[in-house]
C-alpha positions as CSV (number, residue, x, y, z in Angstrom):
1,M,101.7,99.0,148.7
2,Q,99.7,102.5,149.4
3,W,100.5,104.9,146.2
4,S,101.6,108.5,146.9
5,Q,100.2,110.9,144.7
6,D,103.4,111.2,142.7
7,T,103.2,107.4,142.2
8,A,99.5,107.7,140.9
9,Q,100.2,110.4,138.7
10,R,103.2,108.4,137.1
11,R,101.4,105.3,136.7
12,A,98.4,107.6,135.1
13,R,101.3,108.9,132.7
14,E,102.3,105.5,131.9
15,L,98.9,104.5,130.7
16,N,98.0,107.7,128.7
17,L,95.8,109.3,131.5
18,D,98.1,111.9,132.5
19,D,95.4,114.7,131.6
20,I,92.8,113.3,133.8
21,P,92.5,114.5,137.4
22,L,92.9,112.1,140.2
23,V,91.1,112.1,143.5
24,C,92.0,110.1,146.5
25,H,89.2,108.0,147.8
26,R,88.9,105.8,150.8
27,P,86.8,102.8,149.8
28,V,83.9,102.2,152.0
29,A,82.2,98.8,151.8
30,A,78.5,99.5,150.6
31,H,75.4,97.4,150.4
32,V,73.9,97.2,146.9
33,D,70.2,96.7,146.9
34,A,68.6,94.1,144.9
35,D,67.2,96.9,142.4
36,W,70.6,98.3,141.7
37,F,70.5,97.4,137.9
38,A,67.2,99.0,137.4
39,R,68.4,102.1,139.0
40,Y,71.9,102.1,137.2
41,K,69.8,101.7,133.8
42,S,67.5,104.7,134.6
43,A,70.6,106.9,135.8
44,V,72.6,106.1,132.7
45,H,69.6,107.0,130.6
46,A,69.3,110.5,132.6
47,F,72.9,110.7,132.4
48,M,72.9,110.2,128.5
49,E,70.3,112.9,128.0
50,S,71.9,115.5,130.3
51,L,74.8,115.4,127.7
52,T,72.9,118.0,125.6
53,D,74.9,120.5,127.7
54,S,78.0,119.2,126.8
55,V,77.7,119.3,122.9
56,D,81.0,121.3,122.5
57,T,82.8,118.2,124.3
58,L,81.1,115.7,122.3
59,A,82.1,117.1,119.0
60,F,85.5,116.0,119.6
61,M,84.4,112.4,120.0
62,N,84.0,111.9,116.1
63,L,80.5,110.6,116.5
64,T,78.1,110.3,113.6
65,Q,74.5,112.2,113.6
66,N,72.9,109.1,114.2
67,E,75.2,108.2,117.1
68,F,75.1,111.7,118.3
69,M,71.3,111.7,118.3
70,G,71.2,108.5,119.9
71,L,73.2,109.4,122.7
72,I,71.8,112.5,123.8
73,M,68.3,111.1,123.4
74,G,69.5,108.5,125.7
75,S,68.3,105.3,123.5
76,R,71.7,104.0,122.3
77,M,75.2,104.1,123.4
78,P,77.9,104.6,120.5
79,E,80.4,101.8,120.1
80,N,83.6,102.3,121.9
81,L,81.9,104.7,124.5
82,S,81.3,103.8,128.1
83,V,79.6,105.3,131.0
84,R,82.0,105.2,134.1
85,F,81.1,105.9,137.9
86,R,83.6,108.4,139.4
87,I,83.4,106.3,142.7
88,P,82.3,102.9,142.0
89,M,79.2,101.8,144.0
90,M,80.8,99.1,145.7
91,W,83.0,101.6,147.3
92,G,80.2,103.9,148.3
93,G,79.6,105.7,145.1
94,A,75.8,106.8,144.3
95,I,74.0,105.6,141.4
96,S,73.6,108.8,140.1
97,P,74.0,110.8,136.7
98,D,76.3,113.2,139.0
99,N,78.7,110.3,139.7
100,M,79.2,109.4,136.1
101,F,81.3,110.4,133.0
102,L,81.6,109.5,129.7
103,C,84.8,108.2,127.8
104,A,86.2,106.2,125.0
105,T,86.0,102.4,125.9
106,F,89.5,101.6,124.7
107,P,92.1,102.4,125.7
108,F,90.9,105.0,128.0
109,A,88.2,103.1,130.1
110,H,90.3,100.0,129.7
111,N,93.3,101.9,131.0
112,M,91.0,103.4,134.0
113,D,90.4,99.8,134.9
114,R,93.8,98.5,135.0
115,F,94.9,101.8,137.1
116,I,92.3,101.0,139.6
117,I,92.6,97.3,139.9
118,E,96.6,97.9,140.3
119,Q,95.8,99.6,143.7
120,S,93.5,96.9,145.4
121,G,94.1,96.1,148.7
122,N,95.0,99.7,149.4
123,E,93.6,101.8,152.3
124,M,93.4,104.6,150.0
125,I,92.6,104.5,146.2
126,W,93.5,107.0,143.4
127,L,90.4,107.5,141.0
128,P,89.9,109.0,137.8
129,N,87.9,112.1,138.2
130,P,87.5,114.3,135.2
131,S,86.1,117.9,135.5
132,K,83.2,117.5,132.8
133,K,80.9,114.8,131.8
134,V,82.9,113.9,129.2
135,F,86.7,112.9,129.0
136,V,88.5,113.8,126.0
137,P,92.1,113.5,126.2
138,A,94.1,116.7,125.4
139,H,95.6,114.8,122.4
140,M,92.1,114.3,120.7
141,G,91.0,117.9,121.2
142,G,91.5,118.8,117.6
143,G,88.3,117.5,116.7
144,G,87.0,115.4,113.9
145,D,87.5,115.6,110.3
146,G,84.4,117.6,109.6
147,G,81.0,116.8,107.9
148,N,78.0,116.5,110.2
149,A,80.1,115.6,113.2
150,T,81.5,119.2,113.6
151,E,81.0,121.2,116.5
152,D,78.6,123.6,114.7
153,R,76.5,120.9,113.3
154,L,76.2,119.1,116.4
155,T,75.2,122.5,118.3
156,Q,72.8,122.8,115.8
157,L,71.2,119.5,116.4
158,A,71.3,120.1,120.2
159,A,69.6,123.6,119.8
160,A,67.0,121.9,117.7
161,M,66.2,119.1,119.9
162,A,66.1,121.5,122.9
163,Q,63.6,123.6,121.2
164,S,61.5,120.8,120.3
165,R,61.7,119.5,124.0
166,G,60.6,123.1,125.2
167,M,64.0,123.5,126.9
168,E,65.3,126.7,125.5
């Protein structure tokens, strides 16, 4: 059964995804090249490195200093974080950092998967499409418990890193 926008928003609310924008997409069968995984890994690495402009949002993810540095350097994805496609590549989405966003794996990425799978077979699919690179639900917007994972400290780390890379 094809979902209306109201149906999609209601189901998103039931899955605690009510504060993530939805976009309606017509799935298009896409050919996936044999080198897709190498291109995907490269795109994820580039996406992770591009997160230096999202330090203010990353501060709400309660990452340790080591997790934060590993993430923005593109070397290591912290536990319980997932890089997701805005439009899945099997439906015509590009393997590109511009088609990716970061969110907590549980429960959000898990619930996004449920949300999408429940629409299988529909002509039009409603897809989660956050406005920023990092999806932080409104109820998590209060930040962490301080320490080295506060916004100010992460901003200092990112600025020092940008300076060392000559990205000022």
